[in-house]
C-alpha positions, 0 to 999 in steps of 0.5 A, spaced: 359 882 783 353 885 780 357 888 774 360 881 773 353 877 774 350 882 769 356 881 764 356 874 764 349 874 762 350 878 756 356 874 754 352 868 755 346 870 751 351 873 745 355 866 745 348 862 744 347 866 738 353 863 734 352 856 736 351 850 731 348 844 734 344 842 741 351 839 743 354 846 743 348 848 747 348 843 752 356 844 753 355 852 754 349 851 759 354 846 763 359 851 763 355 857 765 349 854 770 352 847 772 354 846 779 361 848 778 359 853 772 361 860 772 355 863 775 356 858 781 363 860 782 361 867 782 356 866 788 361 862 792 364 869 793 358 872 796 361 870 803 367 874 802 364 880 800 362 886 805 355 886 808 353 892 804 355 889 797 351 883 799 344 886 798 340 884 792 346 879 789 342 873 791 335 876 787 339 878 781 343 872 781 336 868 781 333 873 775 339 871 771 339 864 772 332 864 770 333 868 764 339 864 761 335 857 763 329 860 758 335 862 753 338 855 753 331 852 752 329 856 746 336 855 743 336 847 744 329 847 741 332 850 734 336 844 734 331 838 737 329 835 730 323 839 729 325 839 721 327 832 722 321 828 719 324 821 719 319 819 725 313 820 720 310 814 717 305 816 712 302 809 711 299 810 718 292 812 718 290 819 720 286 821 726 279 824 724 277 830 727 271 830 731 265 832 728 259 836 731 252 835 731 245 838 731 243 840 738 237 836 740 232 843 740 235 844 733 234 837 731 227 837 733 225 844 730 228 842 723 224 835 723 218 839 725 218 844 720 220 839 715 213 835 717 209 841 716 212 844 710 210 837 707 203 839 709 204 845 705 206 850 710 211 856 709 216 858 714 216 865 717 221 869 722 220 875 726 224 879 730 225 877 738 225 884 740 218 887 739 213 892 740 207 891 745 203 893 739 205 886 736 206 882 742 199 884 746 195 889 743 194 886 736 193 879 739 187 882 743 191 883 749 190 890 751 194 894 756 189 893 762 187 886 760 189 881 766 192 876 761 198 880 760 200 877 767 201 870 764 206 873 759 210 877 763 217 879 760 223 883 759 221 891 757 227 894 754 224 901 753 217 902 756 217 909 754 218 907 747 212 903 744 213 898 750 219 895 747 220 888 749 223 881 748 217 877 745 213 872 750 211 868 744 212 867 736 205 870 735 207 877 733 210 873 727 203 871 725 201 879 724 207 881 721 206 875 716 199 877 714 201 884 713 205 882 706 201 875 705 193 874 703 189 868 705 189 862 704 196 862 708 199 856 712 205 858 716 210 855 721 214 860 726 220 857 729 223 862 734 226 863 741 221 867 746 222 870 753 219 870 759 220 873 766 219 868 771 223 863 776 227 858 773 226 850 775 226 843 772 221 845 767 221 853 766 226 857 764 227 865 762 228 863 755 225 857 750 224 855 743 217 855 740 214 853 734 208 856 732 203 855 727 197 859 723 192 857 718 187 861 714 183 859 709 175 859 707 171 854 711 177 851 716 174 848 722 176 846 729 176 839 726 182 841 721 186 843 727 185 837 731 187 833 725 193 837 724 196 836 731 194 829 732 198 827 725 204 831 728 204 828 735 203 821 732 209 823 727 213 825 733 212 820 738 209 814 735 202 811 736 199 816 742 192 818 744 190 825 744 185 828 748 182 835 747 180 840 753 177 847 753 182 853 755 182 860 754 187 864 750 185 871 748 187 871 741 183 864 739 176 863 740 175 857 742 181 855 745 183 848 747 189 845 751 192 838 747 194 832 752 197 826 750 197 819 753 203 819 758 209 816 754 212 813 761 206 809 763 202 809 757 196 812 760 196 807 767 198 813 771 205 815 774 209 820 778 210 824 771 203 825 769 201 826 776 197 819 776 192 822 770 195 818 765 196 824 760 201 830 759 199 837 757 203 838 750 200 845 747 195 850 747 191 852 740 184 854 738 181 858 732 183 865 731 179 870 734 175 875 729 179 881 732 185 878 731 183 876 724 181 884 723 188 886 725 191 882 720 186 885 715 182 879 714 175 879 713 172 874 719 166 873 715 170 870 709 175 866 712 177 862 718 183 860 721 187 856 727 193 857 730 197 853 735 204 854 739 208 848 741 214 849 747 220 845 743 224 844 750 218 840 753 217 836 747 224 834 747 224 833 754 219 828 753 222 825 747 229 823 750 227 823 757 230 829 760 228 831 767 231 838 767 230 843 762 236 847 764 240 842 761 238 844 754 242 850 755 247 848 759 252 848 754 255 841 757 258 837 752 258 831 756 250 832 756 250 834 749 254 828 746 249 823 748 245 826 742 247 824 735 243 827 729 
């Protein structure tokens, strides 16, 4: 019985190679696998076999039937009209492919960079993997400085110059000034990394847009005027206020607040009933940092600012959860078209 089933499979596969149309395939399939076909006839003899010969016959028959069924389907496909284009109407309009669009973070960065370039700023870039010297030391944050706790990060090789993922884009300021002389106006978009717990408004990596201006007779009023123009360009006619703050690489340092977009300064849960939203940090470049840039602080002054891009995007579009921006969820991203 086993040899007969195997011979039936071999002869059927050979016969399939010589068929000329789908009708012949259908006829052969009925003859072999039909209810009254040859395979069924062979299986009907199983009860007459000695018990020792019955073992494995059912399994073999099932495998052969599956193999032949696949072979019949494949042979039928060759004659199913795949070369017949009579159903195709060339006058029907085509189906346009879906076209992607910019991610909301990318779109915000591009618009912001365009704004600053119209003011005469250049665009710079730098490595995301940095040394502690550029990320901390040259920015007036020495190894024993408590402010390093504010910029905790991922160290890749602590023994080799403190190789780490940069915590801010400020190292690019130093690298840019190594090859440029004042006056210098530059913006630095890029991704930064922080070792901190994630929640609705914090993530382990996010985008920043940093700005640096170094020239003769720059004052904090120039900084405030620049940031006010940027915020109003981005959000419309909003109010701005300045608060003193501390950053090791600027002196004096300031925090920039903007009137709440939700309640328009009246007070709500978003702004914690204050009417103001904290937007970014900035200040006048510290003389120590200027010296590390090989810039004479007696001749030149400068200002710097750092913008958290995701926070801006969340306010601009009313997004309640920062992790949505990195989720890759197409349902979320399709809501934004740029």
